[in-house]
C-alpha positions as CSV (number, residue, x, y, z in Angstrom):
1,M,9.8,16.6,-37.6
2,L,13.4,17.5,-36.4
3,K,11.7,17.3,-33.0
4,R,10.0,14.2,-33.2
5,L,13.0,12.9,-34.5
6,G,15.5,14.3,-31.9
7,L,13.3,12.6,-29.0
8,L,12.8,9.2,-31.0
9,L,16.0,8.9,-30.7
10,L,17.2,10.6,-27.3
11,L,14.4,8.0,-26.3
12,I,16.1,4.5,-28.4
13,A,19.4,5.8,-26.5
14,V,17.1,5.8,-22.9
15,I,16.1,2.1,-23.8
16,G,19.4,1.2,-24.9
17,T,21.5,2.4,-21.7
18,T,18.5,0.4,-19.5
19,A,19.0,-2.5,-21.5
20,A,22.7,-2.3,-21.2
21,F,22.3,-2.6,-16.8
22,Q,19.5,-4.8,-16.6
23,Q,17.8,-7.1,-18.7
24,I,14.0,-5.9,-18.6
25,S,12.4,-8.2,-16.4
26,P,9.5,-9.8,-16.5
27,V,10.2,-12.0,-19.9
28,P,7.2,-13.3,-20.9
29,G,6.2,-16.6,-20.1
30,T,8.9,-17.3,-17.7
31,E,6.4,-16.5,-14.3
32,N,4.0,-17.9,-12.6
33,P,0.4,-16.8,-13.1
34,L,-0.7,-16.9,-9.9
35,A,2.1,-15.1,-8.5
36,A,2.4,-12.0,-11.0
37,I,2.5,-8.6,-11.5
38,T,0.5,-7.4,-14.7
39,Y,0.5,-3.5,-14.1
40,P,2.5,-1.4,-15.0
41,P,4.6,-3.3,-17.5
42,P,8.5,-2.7,-17.6
43,V,9.7,0.4,-19.3
44,Y,6.6,2.5,-18.1
45,T,6.2,6.1,-16.9
46,L,4.4,6.3,-13.7
47,R,3.0,9.4,-11.6
48,G,1.3,10.2,-8.5
49,Q,-1.0,7.4,-7.0
50,V,-0.2,3.9,-9.5
51,D,-3.0,1.2,-8.7
52,I,0.0,-2.3,-9.0
53,R,-2.6,-4.7,-10.2
54,G,-2.0,-8.5,-10.5
55,T,-2.7,-12.1,-9.2
56,A,-1.5,-13.3,-5.8
57,S,-3.6,-16.5,-5.5
58,I,-0.5,-19.6,-4.7
59,E,-2.1,-22.6,-3.1
60,G,-0.8,-22.2,1.0
61,M,0.1,-18.3,0.3
62,T,1.4,-17.3,3.9
63,S,1.5,-13.7,2.6
64,Y,2.2,-11.2,0.0
65,F,4.2,-7.7,0.0
66,L,5.2,-5.3,-2.2
67,E,8.4,-3.6,-2.4
68,V,10.1,-0.3,-4.8
69,T,14.2,0.2,-5.0
70,P,15.9,2.9,-7.1
71,L,17.5,1.6,-10.1
72,I,21.4,2.7,-10.5
73,I,23.0,3.0,-13.7
74,P,27.4,2.3,-12.8
75,V,29.3,4.1,-14.5
76,D,32.2,1.6,-13.4
77,P,30.4,-1.7,-15.1
78,T,32.5,-3.3,-12.2
79,Q,30.5,-1.5,-9.6
80,V,28.2,-3.6,-7.3
81,F,25.4,-1.3,-5.3
82,D,23.8,-3.1,-2.7
83,E,19.4,-2.9,-3.3
84,I,17.6,-0.8,-1.0
85,W,14.1,-2.7,-1.2
86,L,11.5,-0.1,0.7
87,P,7.7,-1.2,1.7
88,I,5.3,-0.1,-0.9
89,S,2.5,-2.1,0.9
90,M,2.3,-4.1,4.1
91,A,2.2,-8.1,3.9
92,S,-1.3,-9.6,2.8
93,S,-2.7,-13.0,3.6
94,T,-6.0,-12.2,1.4
95,S,-5.5,-13.4,-1.7
96,V,-6.0,-11.7,-5.0
97,F,-7.1,-12.5,-8.8
98,D,-6.4,-10.1,-11.2
99,G,-6.6,-7.6,-9.0
100,V,-5.3,-4.3,-7.0
101,L,-2.4,-5.4,-4.9
102,G,-1.5,-2.3,-3.9
103,V,-1.2,1.2,-4.0
104,W,2.2,2.8,-4.9
105,D,2.1,6.7,-3.9
106,T,5.0,7.8,-6.3
107,T,5.3,11.1,-4.9
108,I,7.1,10.8,-2.2
109,Y,10.0,9.3,-4.2
110,D,12.6,11.0,-6.5
111,D,12.0,10.8,-10.2
112,G,14.2,8.4,-11.4
113,L,14.5,4.5,-12.4
114,Y,13.0,1.9,-10.4
115,S,12.4,-1.6,-10.0
116,L,9.2,-3.0,-8.5
117,R,8.6,-6.6,-6.7
118,M,6.1,-8.7,-5.5
119,T,7.3,-11.3,-3.1
120,V,4.3,-14.1,-2.5
121,T,5.7,-16.3,0.7
122,T,4.4,-19.8,1.0
123,P,6.2,-22.8,2.9
124,A,8.0,-24.0,0.3
125,G,9.2,-20.9,0.3
126,N,9.3,-17.2,-1.4
127,I,8.2,-16.2,-5.1
128,V,9.1,-13.1,-6.6
129,S,7.4,-11.2,-9.3
130,L,9.9,-8.3,-10.7
131,V,8.8,-5.4,-12.8
132,S,12.2,-3.3,-14.0
133,P,12.9,-1.0,-15.1
134,L,9.8,1.6,-14.5
135,R,10.3,5.6,-14.4
136,V,8.8,7.7,-11.7
137,E,8.3,11.4,-13.7
138,N,6.1,13.5,-10.9
139,V,7.8,16.8,-12.4
140,L,7.2,17.1,-16.6
141,P,11.0,17.5,-17.9
142,P,10.7,20.9,-20.0
143,F,10.2,19.9,-23.4
144,L,6.5,18.3,-22.4
145,T,5.7,21.6,-21.3
146,P,3.6,23.6,-23.9
147,E,4.5,26.8,-25.0
148,P,2.8,30.0,-25.0
149,G,0.0,29.6,-27.2
150,G,0.6,26.3,-28.1
151,V,-1.9,24.9,-25.5
152,I,-4.3,22.3,-27.3
153,V,-8.1,22.8,-25.0
154,V,-10.1,19.2,-25.3
155,P,-13.8,20.5,-24.9
156,P,-15.8,19.1,-22.3
157,V,-18.4,16.1,-23.3
158,V,-21.3,17.4,-22.4
159,V,-24.2,14.5,-21.5
160,T,-27.8,15.7,-22.4
161,Q,-31.0,13.7,-21.5
162,D,-33.5,13.2,-24.3
163,P,-36.7,15.3,-22.8
164,G,-38.7,11.9,-23.2
165,Q,-36.2,9.6,-21.1
166,V,-37.3,8.5,-17.5
167,S,-34.5,8.7,-14.9
168,P,-34.2,5.3,-13.8
169,P,-35.3,4.9,-10.1
170,I,-33.4,5.0,-7.0
171,A,-32.2,2.2,-5.5
172,S,-34.5,1.2,-2.3
173,V,-31.3,-0.8,-0.8
174,P,-28.7,1.4,0.5
175,T,-25.4,0.4,-1.2
176,G,-22.0,1.0,0.3
177,T,-18.6,1.5,-2.4
178,A,-15.1,0.9,-0.9
179,T,-13.0,2.9,-0.7
180,V,-9.9,1.5,0.6
181,N,-7.9,-1.9,0.4
182,G,-10.3,-3.3,3.1
183,N,-11.4,-6.5,5.1
184,V,-15.3,-8.4,5.2
185,R,-15.6,-10.0,8.8
186,T,-17.8,-12.4,10.2
187,G,-18.2,-9.7,13.4
188,D,-18.1,-5.8,13.6
189,T,-13.7,-6.1,15.3
190,T,-11.2,-6.9,13.7
191,A,-10.6,-9.8,16.2
192,Y,-13.4,-11.6,13.8
193,T,-12.6,-14.3,10.7
194,V,-11.8,-12.7,7.7
195,V,-15.0,-13.7,4.7
196,T,-13.1,-11.5,1.7
197,A,-11.8,-8.8,0.8
198,L,-12.9,-5.7,-0.7
199,Q,-11.0,-4.0,-3.5
200,P,-11.2,0.1,-4.3
201,G,-14.6,1.1,-6.3
202,Q,-16.5,-2.3,-5.5
203,T,-20.0,-1.9,-4.5
204,V,-22.1,-4.0,-2.4
205,E,-25.5,-4.1,-0.5
206,V,-25.8,-2.6,3.1
207,I,-28.6,-4.9,4.6
208,G,-28.2,-4.1,8.1
209,I,-25.6,-2.3,11.2
210,S,-23.8,-4.2,14.1
211,N,-26.4,-3.4,17.1
212,T,-23.2,-3.3,19.2
213,G,-23.0,0.7,18.5
214,S,-19.8,0.1,16.5
215,G,-21.0,1.1,13.5
216,W,-19.6,-1.5,11.1
217,W,-22.3,-2.1,8.4
218,Y,-23.6,-5.5,7.7
219,I,-23.0,-5.7,3.8
220,R,-24.1,-8.5,1.0
221,L,-21.6,-9.3,-1.9
222,A,-23.0,-9.9,-5.3
223,D,-22.1,-14.0,-4.8
224,G,-24.4,-13.7,-2.1
225,R,-21.7,-13.8,1.2
226,E,-22.6,-11.4,4.0
227,G,-20.3,-10.1,6.9
228,F,-19.7,-6.8,8.5
229,A,-17.7,-4.3,6.7
230,A,-16.0,-1.1,9.0
231,P,-17.5,2.2,8.6
232,S,-14.0,3.4,7.6
233,I,-13.6,2.1,4.3
234,L,-17.1,2.4,2.9
235,N,-18.7,5.1,1.6
236,V,-22.6,4.4,1.8
237,I,-25.3,6.1,0.1
238,G,-29.0,5.9,0.2
239,D,-31.5,5.3,3.3
240,T,-29.9,3.9,6.2
241,S,-32.6,4.9,8.9
242,G,-34.7,1.9,8.7
243,L,-31.9,-1.0,8.5
244,P,-32.5,-4.1,11.1
245,L,-29.7,-4.1,13.9
246,I,-27.6,-7.4,13.2
247,A,-26.2,-9.1,16.1
248,P,-22.2,-10.3,15.5
249,P,-21.5,-13.9,16.9
250,P,-19.9,-14.5,19.8
251,P,-16.3,-12.9,19.8
252,P,-13.5,-15.1,19.3
253,V,-11.4,-16.8,22.6
254,V,-7.5,-15.3,22.0
255,Q,-5.3,-16.8,23.8
256,P,-2.7,-15.0,25.3
257,T,1.0,-15.0,23.7
258,A,3.3,-15.6,26.1
259,V,6.3,-13.0,26.6
260,P,9.6,-14.5,27.5
261,T,11.3,-13.1,30.9
262,S,14.4,-12.4,29.4
263,V,15.5,-12.1,25.7
264,P,18.0,-14.6,24.2
265,A,21.6,-12.9,23.4
266,S,21.6,-14.8,20.1
267,A,19.5,-12.5,17.7
268,P,19.0,-8.7,17.8
269,D,15.4,-7.8,18.8
270,A,14.1,-4.0,17.6
271,I,10.8,-2.8,19.1
272,I,9.5,0.8,18.2
273,A,9.7,3.0,21.5
274,N,8.2,6.0,20.4
275,V,5.6,8.0,17.5
276,R,5.8,11.3,17.0
277,F,5.1,14.0,14.5
278,D,7.0,17.3,14.1
279,R,3.9,19.2,13.5
280,A,-0.3,18.9,13.8
281,L,-1.3,17.0,10.6
282,V,-3.2,18.9,7.5
283,Q,-4.3,17.3,4.7
284,G,-2.4,17.9,1.5
285,Q,0.7,19.3,3.4
286,A,3.8,17.4,4.0
287,F,4.8,16.2,7.5
288,Q,7.6,14.4,9.4
289,I,7.1,11.2,11.6
290,F,10.1,10.5,13.6
291,V,10.4,6.5,14.7
292,T,12.4,6.2,18.0
293,L,14.0,2.2,17.7
294,R,16.2,0.4,20.4
295,N,17.3,-2.7,20.1
296,I,16.9,-4.6,23.5
297,T,19.4,-7.1,23.0
298,G,23.4,-7.2,22.7
299,V,23.6,-8.2,19.4
300,S,23.3,-5.8,16.3
301,M,20.7,-5.5,15.0
302,P,21.4,-4.8,11.0
303,N,19.8,-2.3,8.5
304,T,16.2,-3.1,7.8
305,T,12.8,-1.0,6.8
306,V,10.7,1.0,9.3
307,A,7.1,1.6,8.0
308,C,3.8,3.3,8.7
309,N,0.3,2.4,7.6
310,F,-2.2,5.7,7.7
311,T,-5.7,4.4,7.8
312,P,-8.5,4.9,6.5
313,Q,-6.3,6.1,4.0
314,N,-4.5,3.8,3.1
315,Q,-1.5,5.5,2.5
316,I,2.4,3.6,3.3
317,F,5.8,5.7,4.1
318,G,9.0,4.1,4.7
319,A,12.5,4.5,5.6
320,E,15.8,2.5,6.1
321,T,16.8,2.4,10.1
322,G,20.3,2.3,9.5
323,T,22.4,-0.3,11.7
324,I,21.4,-0.1,15.5
325,G,24.1,-1.1,17.8
326,P,23.7,-3.3,20.8
327,N,21.4,-1.6,23.2
328,G,21.6,0.9,21.0
329,Q,18.6,3.7,20.1
330,V,18.2,5.4,17.0
331,D,15.5,8.1,15.6
332,V,14.3,7.3,11.8
333,A,12.7,10.2,10.3
334,I,10.2,9.5,7.5
335,T,8.3,11.9,5.5
336,A,5.0,11.5,4.8
337,R,2.0,13.6,3.4
338,L,-1.9,12.6,3.8
339,D,-4.2,13.2,0.8
340,S,-7.1,13.1,2.4
341,G,-8.6,12.2,5.6
342,G,-9.2,16.2,6.8
343,G,-11.7,17.0,9.9
344,A,-11.3,13.4,11.2
345,N,-9.0,11.1,12.6
346,T,-5.9,9.2,11.6
347,T,-4.1,6.5,12.4
348,A,-0.4,5.5,12.2
349,N,0.4,1.7,12.0
350,C,4.0,1.2,12.6
351,A,6.2,-1.2,11.9
352,V,9.7,-2.2,12.0
353,D,11.1,-5.0,10.0
354,V,7.8,-5.0,7.7
355,N,8.6,-8.3,6.2
356,N,10.5,-10.1,9.0
357,L,13.6,-10.4,7.1
358,V,15.8,-9.9,10.0
359,A,16.0,-12.9,12.7
360,E,15.0,-11.0,15.9
361,A,14.6,-12.4,19.7
362,N,10.7,-11.6,19.5
363,E,9.3,-10.9,16.0
364,G,5.8,-10.4,18.1
365,N,7.2,-6.4,19.6
366,N,7.3,-4.6,16.1
367,F,4.4,-2.6,16.3
368,F,3.5,0.8,17.6
369,N,-0.1,2.6,16.7
370,L,-0.7,6.6,17.0
371,T,-4.0,8.1,16.6
372,V,-4.2,12.1,15.7
373,P,-6.6,14.4,14.0
374,V,-6.1,15.7,10.7
375,G,-6.6,19.2,10.0
376,T,-8.2,21.0,6.7
């Protein structure tokens, strides 16, 4: 009884301290329901891989993205801290309604208090949904560690089948289950138009395969729409040997982007000159990504973020760049760990100034991709 009372008083003290420096957000009824995070709620404890759920479906939306920042309790109430927001998802132009907006891998962050926000960009301006405070607690506190002999074992639930029950027949049409967020397209490359997006766990019918040899599946969604999906985003089960070969439409014509012969001196311009790893990648083992950034103009580049999205794992890791002086160069170290993909290749899709928060002379040269094998 005394232990429970002590824990209750501790919880009240923590919540009281949090409320003293920041009001719990969001306030019910004040957010736009078409641009809002619905899970996790404020004053919540998170650990591991956390699905961020909500809606980003504003008319005219150009993109949305998710970020987090550590929540610092000032000792002196007059102190002011600069908030550095780190990306946990790449900007996406696909609308989401009451679904998964992104995944926050809390294991790469220190335990503590954080704020989470989603920014929805529209031609009329940005709409922000903020959830704060949230507690990351990957390491359990000592008072939650079971004492010797005090472990409670929950017996597993065993489901047995009635001997007279007939097992349901196996579906004749192969099915695919999305393992990550991925797009369904009109053709079998990323150059084609997006039909819709698949969420992890969503199941579709597999009704064909591209005749180009790309390996892309031709699928049918529950609403009857059809399109191509990359094999890296689907786990397909069933007999696919008899699937028909489907010819994708002619690829769209991509207009070349004009490259300026001279860079204006009125703005900075950061490029990724190189990406390398400190060791061979092994599933489940931590490693570091070294991103070489170069400012190719005579204007100082302010502090921003650089992030690498690993596919098909759909794991994102990022860090701050710090200020890059005129015509300067820096190496940014990012700590990462891949939880899947052993025995196959992975691609690090890296970008600097991920959400275009800094006006640069050229916004089209912020990207760098690197594909390497992942060991088991």
